[in-house]
C-alpha positions as CSV (number, residue, x, y, z in Angstrom):
1,M,0.0,0.0,0.0
2,T,2.7,2.5,0.8
3,K,4.4,1.9,-2.5
4,V,1.3,2.9,-4.4
5,K,1.0,6.0,-2.4
6,K,4.6,7.1,-3.1
7,E,4.1,6.5,-6.8
8,K,1.0,8.7,-6.7
9,V,2.9,11.5,-5.0
10,C,5.8,11.3,-7.5
11,A,3.3,11.5,-10.4
12,D,1.6,14.6,-8.9
13,A,5.0,16.3,-8.4
14,E,6.0,15.6,-12.0
15,E,2.7,17.1,-13.3
16,A,3.2,20.2,-11.2
17,A,6.7,20.6,-12.6
18,A,5.5,20.1,-16.2
19,A,2.6,22.6,-15.7
20,G,5.0,25.5,-15.5
21,G,7.6,25.0,-12.8
22,N,10.5,25.3,-15.2
23,E,9.1,27.9,-17.6
24,K,11.5,30.9,-18.0
25,S,10.3,34.4,-18.6
26,Y,11.4,36.4,-21.6
27,Q,13.7,38.6,-19.4
28,E,15.5,35.5,-18.0
29,L,16.0,34.2,-21.5
30,I,17.5,37.5,-22.7
31,A,20.1,37.3,-20.0
32,N,21.6,34.2,-21.7
33,V,21.8,35.7,-25.2
34,N,25.1,35.9,-27.1
35,A,26.9,39.2,-28.0
36,I,26.2,38.7,-31.7
37,A,22.5,38.2,-31.4
38,Q,21.4,41.3,-33.3
39,P,18.6,41.9,-34.4
40,L,16.9,40.3,-31.4
41,A,13.1,39.8,-31.8
42,S,10.8,41.3,-29.3
43,R,8.6,39.1,-27.1
44,K,5.6,39.7,-29.4
45,L,7.6,38.9,-32.6
46,S,9.2,35.9,-30.9
47,K,5.7,34.4,-30.2
48,K,4.7,35.1,-33.8
49,L,7.8,33.4,-35.1
50,Y,7.3,30.4,-32.9
51,K,3.7,30.1,-34.2
52,C,4.9,30.4,-37.8
53,V,7.6,27.7,-37.2
54,K,4.9,25.4,-35.7
55,R,2.6,25.8,-38.7
56,A,5.5,25.4,-41.1
57,S,6.6,22.2,-39.4
58,K,3.1,20.7,-39.7
59,V,3.3,21.1,-43.4
60,K,7.0,19.9,-43.4
61,N,8.1,23.2,-44.9
62,I,11.1,24.1,-42.7
63,R,14.8,23.5,-42.8
64,R,16.4,22.7,-39.5
65,G,20.0,22.9,-38.3
66,V,23.1,24.8,-39.4
67,K,24.2,22.3,-42.0
68,E,20.8,22.0,-43.8
69,V,20.0,25.7,-43.6
70,Q,23.4,26.6,-45.0
71,K,23.1,24.2,-47.8
72,F,19.7,25.5,-48.9
73,I,20.7,29.2,-48.5
74,N,23.6,28.4,-50.9
75,K,21.1,26.8,-53.3
76,G,19.1,30.0,-53.4
77,E,16.1,29.0,-51.3
78,K,14.0,31.9,-50.0
79,G,12.4,32.3,-46.5
80,I,12.9,33.7,-43.0
81,V,15.9,32.5,-41.1
82,V,15.4,32.2,-37.3
83,L,18.5,31.9,-35.2
84,A,18.7,31.0,-31.5
85,G,20.5,33.6,-29.5
86,D,21.7,31.3,-26.7
87,T,23.9,29.0,-28.8
88,L,27.4,28.4,-27.7
89,P,30.0,28.4,-29.1
90,I,29.0,31.2,-31.5
91,D,31.5,30.0,-34.1
92,V,29.0,27.2,-34.9
93,Y,26.6,29.6,-36.7
94,C,28.2,33.1,-36.8
95,H,28.6,32.9,-40.6
96,L,24.9,32.5,-41.3
97,P,23.8,36.2,-40.8
98,I,26.4,37.3,-43.4
99,M,25.1,34.7,-45.9
100,C,21.6,35.9,-45.3
101,E,22.6,39.6,-45.9
102,D,24.4,38.6,-49.1
103,R,21.2,36.9,-50.4
104,N,18.8,39.5,-49.0
105,L,17.1,37.0,-46.7
106,P,15.5,38.4,-43.5
107,Y,16.8,36.9,-40.3
108,A,16.2,37.4,-36.6
109,Y,17.5,36.0,-33.3
110,I,15.2,34.7,-30.7
111,P,16.3,34.1,-27.1
112,S,16.0,30.3,-26.7
113,K,17.1,27.3,-28.8
114,V,15.0,25.0,-26.6
115,D,11.8,26.9,-27.4
116,L,12.8,27.0,-31.1
117,G,13.3,23.2,-31.2
118,S,10.1,22.5,-29.4
119,S,8.1,24.8,-31.7
120,A,9.5,22.9,-34.6
121,G,8.1,19.6,-33.2
122,S,11.4,18.3,-32.0
123,K,12.6,17.2,-28.6
124,R,16.1,18.5,-29.3
125,P,17.1,22.1,-29.2
126,T,17.7,23.7,-32.6
127,C,19.9,26.8,-33.2
128,V,18.8,27.7,-36.8
129,I,15.5,27.2,-38.8
130,L,14.6,28.4,-42.3
131,I,10.9,29.0,-42.7
132,K,9.8,28.6,-46.3
133,P,6.6,30.3,-47.6
134,H,3.5,28.2,-48.1
135,E,-0.2,29.0,-48.9
136,D,-1.4,27.2,-45.7
137,Y,0.1,29.8,-43.4
138,Q,0.8,32.6,-45.9
139,D,-0.8,35.4,-43.8
140,A,1.3,34.6,-40.7
141,Y,4.4,34.2,-42.9
142,N,3.9,37.6,-44.5
143,E,3.3,39.3,-41.2
144,C,6.5,37.8,-39.8
145,F,8.4,38.6,-43.0
146,E,7.5,42.3,-42.8
147,E,8.3,42.6,-39.1
148,V,11.7,40.8,-39.4
149,N,12.5,42.9,-42.5
150,N,11.9,46.1,-40.5
151,L,14.2,45.1,-37.6
152,P,17.3,47.3,-37.5
153,K,20.3,45.4,-39.0
154,P,23.6,45.4,-37.0
155,L,26.5,47.6,-38.2
């Protein structure tokens, strides 16, 4: 009998932790951002980008990871590049913003690679995602495209 009771208590504790015990606020996430993470998306734009990534991943219309995104940028694919600002070491992906600027692709940094990976439907953190346009989520894509394009570019 006592064993069943202990398992029940453990299950309740796990549910409480999953319900929001380890959720970080936007300000806490910004504290861990790299020095090169410019232009950084606002809280509102970050949420829009997460939603757009989620919709694009349902249609399988995203490119995920540095290697894959770099390959398709070189091939001339168009879209919005979303980079995670808390990726270390920065040498892993510091060349991607330059590639985006050369090809006139809009890009933005968001504070968390864990949130970026989970919005793409993955259990693993992801540091770069390329969102390709598609008619199923075209209105959300266009809105994100305009806002990311209007972000001030770093010098």
